N, C-alpha and C positions, 0 to 999 in steps of 0.2 A: 133235573141235574144232568150235566153233560156226562156222557158215558165215560167211565173210568176216571172220574175227576178226583178220586182219592189217591192218585199218584202211582199206581202200578197196573200191570196188565192183566191181573186176575179179574174175574167177572163178578167179584163180590168184595166187600170191605173186609180184608183178611186179618185175623188175629195176629199171626206172626209178623205180618207187614206193619201192623199197628205198633208193635213193640220195637221193631227196627226203626220206625220213624221217631219214636220217643227216645230210645236209648242208643241208636246207631249200630246195634248188633242184635244177634239172636239172644232171647231170654227164655229160660226154661222154668216151668213151675215144678215145685217139689211139694208133694202132699204130706201133711202131718195129721195125726189123730191126737188132739190135745186133751182128750178126756172129757169133753163137754157132753152134756145131756141134751134133751129136747123136751119142750113143754108138751109135745104131742105124745110123749112116752112116759113121762114121770107123773102124770096125773094132773098137772097144772091146767092143761087144755083137754087132754084125752090120754088114753093108754093104748099101747100097741103100735103106735106110729101109723104112718100112711100105709095103706094096704099093699102098695107096690114095692115097698122099700126093704132092701137088705143091704146095709152099709158095707158088709164084707164083699159084695159083688163089685164095688167100684173102688175100694180102698186098695192101694198097692200093697204088695206083700211086706214091704219094710215098715208100713204104718202100724203102730200098736201103741196104745196109751200105757202099756207096760214099760215102754222105753221113754227116755227123756226126749224133749222136742229137739234138742241139739243132736242126739244120737240118730233120730229119724231123718233129720236134714242131712247129716253126714252120709248115711246109707243111701238116701235118695239121690244125692249129688253123685255118689260113686256109681249108682245104677245108671243115671242119665249120661254120665261121662263115657261109660262103656257103650251105651246104646246110641247116643247122638253125637258126642264129641265136639260139637260146635259151640255150645253155650259156656260162657265164663261167669255169667251172673244169673242169680236165681231169685224167684219170687216164691215165698212160702205160702202154700195153699192150705189154709185151715179148712179142711173139707168135711170131716165126719161130723154129723149131727149139726147143732146150732151154735155157731162159734162167737156169738155175742150174748149167749145165755148164761151169764154169771155176774158176780159183783165186779165193779170197776177195778178193785184191787187185783182180783184174780185175772181179769182180762189184761190189764196192763202188765202183770208179771209174765203171762204166757206170750203176749205179743213181743215184749222186750227180749225174752229168751231167744225167740227166733231172729229178731233183728240184730242181736249181738253176734250172730254168725258172720264171719268176714266176707263171705261170698253172697250174702243176702242183701238185696236192695229194696225189698218191699214185701207187702203182704196182700193176699187175696183172701177175703173173709167170707166163707159160705155160711148163710144164715137164713132164718125165716122172717117174713114181714112183721110178725108180732114179737120179734126179739130185738128190735132196735128202738132207741129212744134218744132224747137230746143228750143225755149224759154219756152213753157209750159212743154216740156219733161225735160228740165234742172231743172225746179222747182220741178217736181215730183221726179227726181233723188236725189235732195237735201233732200227732205222729206224722201226718202227711206233709208237714212242713219240711221234713228231712227225708222221707221215704215215699215210695210209690204205694198207695193204698187203694184197694178196690173192694167194694161190698157186692157180693153176688147173692141175689135172692132167689129162692125156689118159689116161683109164682105158680107154675105148672099149667094154669088155665085161666081164661077170662070168664069161665062159666061157673057160677057159684054152685049149681046143682052137681056138676062134676066134682068140684072140690069137696062137697059134702059127702058124696058117695065114696070117695077115696080116703075119707077120714083125714083130710088135710088139716082141719082145725082152724082155718082162717078163711076170710072171704077175699075176693079179688079187690074189693074196695080197700081192705086193709093193706093189700100189696101196693096199690097205687099210692096210698098215704105214706107208706114206708119208703118207697122209691122217691117220691117227691121230697120228703124230709131229708133223705140222704143227699139228693142232688142239691138242695138248698145249702147243705153244709159243705158243698164244693168237693164232694168225694166222687171218685169214679164209681159208677153204678151199673150192675149187670143183672140180667134176668134170665131165668131158665124156664123153658116151656116144654110140655110133653104133648105129643100128638097121638090120639087114639083112645083117650080116656072115655069113660061112659058118658052118655048124653051129648056126644059130639059127632056130627056127621062131617064128611069132608068139606061140604059147603060151609058148615058152621066154623070149621077151623080156618078156612080161607078167609071168611068174613072177619075173623078175630084180628087179622093183620092190621085192620084199620084202627082198632083200639090200641093194640100193642105199639104201633108206630107213633102214637101220640105221647107215649111215656118218655120221661127224661132219662133214657138209658144211654150208656156208652157202648156196652157190649151185650151180646145176646147169644144164648146157646139153645139148640133144639135137640129133642130126644124122642125118637119113636118109642111108643109103648112096648116094653118087653115084659113077659110074664116070667118072673123068677121063681124057682123052687123055694120052698120054705117061706112063702109069703101068704098072707090072707088072700091076696088077689088070685094066686094060683089055686087055692082051694075053691074059691067062689067060681072061678072059670071052669075048673074041672067038673064042678057040680052043676054047671049051666045056670048059675045063680046071678051072673053078671054078663052084660054085653059090652064088649069093647071092640075097637078097630085095630086089628093086627095087619099092618101093611105088608103086601108083597114088595119085593125090592123095586121092580120097575114102577109099580104104583107109587111107592114113596118118592122115588126120584122125580116122577112127574109132579107129584103134589108139592114137594119142597121147592122145586124150581118155580112153580106158579106162586107159591107163598113168597119166595124171595123177590120175584119180580114186583110184588106189591109192597114190599117192606121198605121202611124208611132207609134211604141209602146212606145216612150218616151213621147208622148202627154198625159196629164191628161184629162180624159173625165169628164166634169162637169155634163153633162146630155145627154141622148140619144134622148129625145123628149121634147115637151113642152105641157103645159096645160093652159087653161084660164077658168075663171068661166063660167059655162054652159049658163048663161043668155046672153053671148056675141055671142053665136053660133046659127045660124039658124038651122043647123042639127048637130047631135052628132054621127058621124060614129063609134066612139069607146065607145059609151055609156057614162057613167060618171066615167070611170076608172081614178084613180089618178095617178100622175106621178110615185110615188114609186111602184104602182101595175104593171104598164107597165114595169118598169125597172126590177122588179122581173121576169116577164115573159120573158124578153130578156135574163136575166142571166140564167134562167132555160133552155131556148132553147140553149144557148151557152154550157151549161153543157151537154145537151143531144147530141149535135153535137161534143162534145169534141174539142171545138175551143176557141180562145182567141184573144185579140187585137194584131195585128201584125203577126199573124200566117203566112200570105202570103206576108208580107211586104218585099219589095226589095229596 
């Protein structure tokens, strides 16, 4: 692919630029907690959830299933208007737990409640690969005739041994099946991956880009492993019962650039790394650098190396 053929001067296929291209202006996501559960917590698949997970660490303060969806949207929009000021339209991000894990009647009711807000133009649905089927995807396909709809899957790894150790409760093959089924329904499809999980070397993670790049994804987001207090992973790590890869900042920047160079250049990268409020971390190996600061460092290093997304993609 010709360098920067996606139509802007950044060195990767940028999420904000993607929405500007679709809608002609900046679009902001507003998270909600709609009160869904997870089959990895309620006993349907497992109990306790993934060993790394603490939903409170990434849910904005205005998100609470004690509030109505509309109330959360209103508070979220107010928060973003004060912070960013540039967005006039919003996508509601059903973020907490598995947001296709309910009956069709409940799903339709909750989705429509969000879509009835006058400033909302679509939904992003965060879910698990084992929580989609023809019935709920058909509902979302119907909604997508009027609104922007995207399904975002927590895939986490292509390595089934890693998925088993973290108590993910599904295989990579199930993730592929869910992504392909969603794409067949004509819905925007996203994937989330974590770097540093057990049973993964840096070489293994770099090699996984070949598999990931073949998936029918529109968007992708990356997340360096972080060990959060009050999780099973924290206890296992503190007791030397599990081996993971915790990247130093310079090391991660080098890794993620090499990964991006090999990544399918048609994928839109939503983010290169993740952040949580410092109070959830026992140690802060990257200090208290914010998400956007690290992204700037990554882009500056890409500029220095004269490289870009997909440079070595085959």
